[in-house]
N, C-alpha and C positions, 0 to 999 in steps of 0.2 A: 081461587085464583084471584078474585076481586080484592079479597083482604091482603093477599101479598103484594100485588100491584099498588095498592093505596099506601101500604107500609113502607115500601120502597120509595114512593113519591114523598113521603113525610120526611125519611131519611136524607133524601136528596135537598129537601127544602132546608132541613136543619143544618145542613153541611154548608150550604150556600149563605145562609144567615150569619153561621159562624165565621166563614171567611170574609164576608163583609165587614163584620164586627172587628175582626183581626186588623183589616186594613185600616179602619177608621182609627182604632187605638194605636195603630203604628204612627199615623200622621199626627194624632193629637198628642203624642210624647215626644216628637221629634222637636229639639230645640229651635227656637226661631233663628238663632244666630247660624243654624245648619241649614235653613231653607233659603230660597232666593225670593225676599219679599217684593211684593209690587208696589210700584211707586208712582205710575202715571194716573191719570183720572179715566182712563178707559177710552178717551177719543183719539183720533188721529194727530199724528205730530204736525206741527206748522210746517208747511210745505217748502218755504223758502228761507228759513231762518239761516241755513248755512251758508247762504250767498248774501247775506244781508249787508249793507255797508256799515252798520253799526257792530262793533267788536263785541259788546256785552250781549247782543242778540246771536251773533255766531256762536259764542260760548254757551248760550242758552241750548242751541240745537245738540251740543253734547250731552247735555243732561236730559234732554228728551230721548236722546239715542240709548242712554244708560236706562231710562224707565220705559222706553217703548211708548211714549206718549207725553203729552203736556204734563208740567208739574205745577206751573204757576201761570198767572196772566199779569205778574208784576215783576219789574227789575228796577233796581236801584241805579241811579246815575248821579254823578256830582257836577255842579256847574258853579262859576264863581260870579259874584256880583260884578257889573262893571265898574270901575274905579273912576273914571271921568267920562266926560261926554263924548270924547274921541273913541271910546271903547264900545260905545253902545251899538252901534250899527253893526260891527263884526261880531260882537259877542251873541247879539239877537238873532243874527243869521245862522252862526253855528248851532245854537239850541234849536233854534226851528227846524234845521235839517234833520237833527236828533229826534225831536219829538214826532216829525212827520214819519219817520221811519219807524218808530214804536207803533204809532197809529197804523201804519200799513200792515205791520205784521200782528196786529191785535193784542200788543202788550201794552199795559199801563205803565207809565214812568213814575218813580217815587224819587223825586228830585230834591237833592239836598242842596240849598241854595245858600254858599259860604260867602262870607266877607274876605276881602282881601287882608290877610294878617300882616302883610309886610308894609302897610301904610299905617303910620303912627296915628294913634287916636281914632282909628276908623269906626270903632263901636260907639264912642262917645260923640263923634261927629255924625253918625246915623241918628243916634237919639235926639240930637239937637236940631234936626232937619237938614242939615248941610248936604245932604245926598238925596233929598226929595226930588229934586228935577231930574236927576241922572237916573234914579229908579223908575220914575213914572214914564220917562222917555224909553226907557229899556222894554217895558211892558207894552206900551202903545206900539212900539216897532214889531214886538212879536204879534200883536193883534194885525197890525199892516201886512204882516207876511202870512196871514191867513191861518194863524194858529187859533183854535177854538177852546173853550172851558174845557171841553173833554180831552182834547190831546194834550192840555197841561198836565193831567194827572193830578197827583198830589205833589205840594212842594212843602218842603220842611224849612222853616226859618231859622237862622242862626243855630244850625245843629251843634251840639256838644258845647252849649255856652256856659256850662258850669265846670268846664276844664280849662287849663290854660292855653288851649288851641288859639283863642283870639285875644288873650293877654288882659281880659276883663271878664271876670266871674260875677260881676255884680248883679244880684237878682232884679233890683228895681230898674237897671239899665236894660237888661233883657227883656222884662215885660214891656217896657215902653218900646223898645225897638220892634217887636214883634207886633204890638198894636198899630205902631206906625206903618210898617212895612206890609202888613195884612190888609189896611184901609187902602193903600196905593194899588195892591194887586186886584182887590175885589172892586175897584173904581173901573178897572178895565176888564177884569175877568170875574163877574159878579158871582158866578155859581162853581169856580172851581174850588178843588178842596186844599185845604191848608192843615199843616201839622207842625209839630216841634219834636225835638230830640233831645232828652237830657240824660246825662251819665248818672248811673247808679251811685257813683262817688264823685263828690263835689271838692273841687280843689281851690285853694287861694289863687288870686289873678297872677302873683308872681312866682307860682311854684313851676320853675321850668324844668326841674327835674322830675315832675309828678310824683313827689313822694310824700305830700302831706295831706292827701286826701283823705275824706271822711264820707261814710254814708249817712246821710241825714235828710231830713224832710225836705222835699222839693217844693212844698206848696208856696214857699216864698217867692218862688220863680214866677209862678202863674196867677196868684191870688188877684192880682190888679188888672190881668187881661179880660177885657169884657167878655161875658159869657156869650158862646156862639161864635166868638172868632176862630176858634181852633176845632176842626173835625175830629182830630184824632190825637193820641198822646202816645210819642215815641219813647222808648225807655231803653237804655243801652248798658250792657255789661258784658265783659269778655272774661275767660279764664286766664289766668297767669301763674308761672311758675319763675322762681328766681334763677339766675344763671346757675350753671352746674357747679362753679367753683366758689359760689357764695358761701361765707363762713357760717352764716346762719339761715339755711334753707328757708324758705317760706313761700306760700301760693294760695291761690283760691281756683280749684277745678270743679267745685259742685256749684250749681246755679243757685243754690240757696244762700251762698256766700257772694257770690257776684252779681245775681239778680234778686235780692229780696222783694217779694211781691208787694209788701206793704207800701213800700215808697211809691210804687206805681199807681197802685189803685186810689191812694190819697190824693195825689196830683190830678190824676184823671178825674176823680169826683170833683174836686175843686174847680176843673174846667167845664164841668157838667158835660162830658163826653163818656159815651160807653165803649168807645173804641180805644184799644191799645195795641200797638205793635212793638215787638221786641226786636232790638238790632243785637245780634250776637254771633258766636261762631265756635269753633273748636279748633285749636292749632295742632299741626303734625310736628313742626319744628318752631322753637323760639330762641332768640338771642342768636340768631344766625350769622351775625358780622364776625363772631370771634369763635373760632373752633373749641377753645377752652370753657367756653361759657354756653355753648350750644346745649338744647335739652330737646330731646326727641319724645314723644308721646306714642305708645302703642295704639294699635286700632282698638282695642278693647277699653284703653282708658279714654280715648276719644268718644267711644259709644256711651260711656258711663257720663261724660260730661253732658252730651247732645240728650240723653235719657233725663237728666236733671233738669234740662232747660225745659223739656216737655212738661215735668212734674209743675214747674213753677207757673208755667201758661196755663195748666190745667187748674191751679188753684185761683188764678185770675178769673177764669171762666167760670168757676165755682161761685164767684162773687157777682155773677151776672154780667160780665164785660165780654165784649166781642175782641177776640185775641188772634193776632196773627204774628208769625215771627219771619224776620229778614234775616237770613243766613248770609254772613260776610265769608265768602269762600275763595277769595283771590291769594295768589301767592306773592306775598310781599316780602319775601326773605332778602330780596336784593333792594329793597327800599329802605327808608329811615326807620320803618317799623320793624324790621328784621324778623319777621313771623310768616310762616307757611300756613295759611289758612285753608289750603285747596285740600280736595280729595283725590285728585289725580293730575298730573301733568296734563298741560293743554293737548289735547288730540290723543291721549294715551290712557283712556280709562279703562279697556279691557284688562281683566285679570289683576286690578291693582287692588290691594286688601281694603284700602278705605272706600273703595266703591260700594261694598256691602255696608259699610258704617254708614254712608249717605242714605242709601236704600231703605236700611232698617229704620233709620231716623224718620224718613218719610212716611213709612208705614205706621209709627207710632202717632204721627201728626194726623194721618187720616183717621185712626182710631179714635182720636180726640176732637176730629173734626176741626182741626186748627190749619188755617191757610198758611202757606209759606211765599215769601217773595225772595229774591237773590240780589247779592251784588258779586260779581265776578265778570271779567273780560279777558279777552285773549291780548 
């Protein structure tokens, strides 16, 4: 009788072990795309993002709803350099309000500090010192408005300087401007973080059609910037496809083509920084201003692009750099860019196919221990 009972117990044990093994096998072979990937960091969502006065932070609350928790502590924002003494006070007041709201919500700002391209010769005038008093007054005013070094976050000086955006892509001028502006900022905010952002493709200054760009060495842009001036190197590249009716279709949707890592790590090494952040995205629609030209990408195509971005970032990591990715995710289909970078319409993320694309991308970043920041706004 004892033998019979033991035999039954053994059989039951084997059955249980077999069932557990089948369950494990079932989940191990389930394609990741069929699962619902986790994308939060495990902590509770920020309590008051949804009611924030800052549109970018209200948008961040949607991402936290998707991921059921925080996904980042950094958001990108843009602000313009004051163009005259008359603009200093109002400009500083507006920026200080935003910076304080970011600090209140526990979010670090990544501030792209842009010159006013509508002013002729603005880049060469800054280089020659013509705006020193205006810029110094601006930062001193921010200080008087009780902004701290920590609240300043990271400021990106003359972003996209090797593109036609500011009508001057001269490398020597860029280096002088960064050095000059950094000295002014650090005089007022000595421990704030400073960065630059260069495009993977460099263009001539007069290329208003953005058609004569080349991927080439960025070290001439940074070699003469004093070591220690810049805390991190920003590197930008985006996928692109030609219009649907183009006679000879062309494009780059794999990051190895629009974000080659060698260009980034050479420039970062020249600056003697181990911090690299990548500014990129994946589009849902492009050339949205003309129906005959519009191109739409499927969710699977977007996923492949984002996976290739993770691969390029991982390669930079393997070279010993600390890498983060800023995802440009705003719908700009009705703006001059005519591209929809978003993953769902504002306030309507549930059930959208690209919601899973974004969540899967975040899961890949978690696996590689790569941090993310965002640009998006309501």
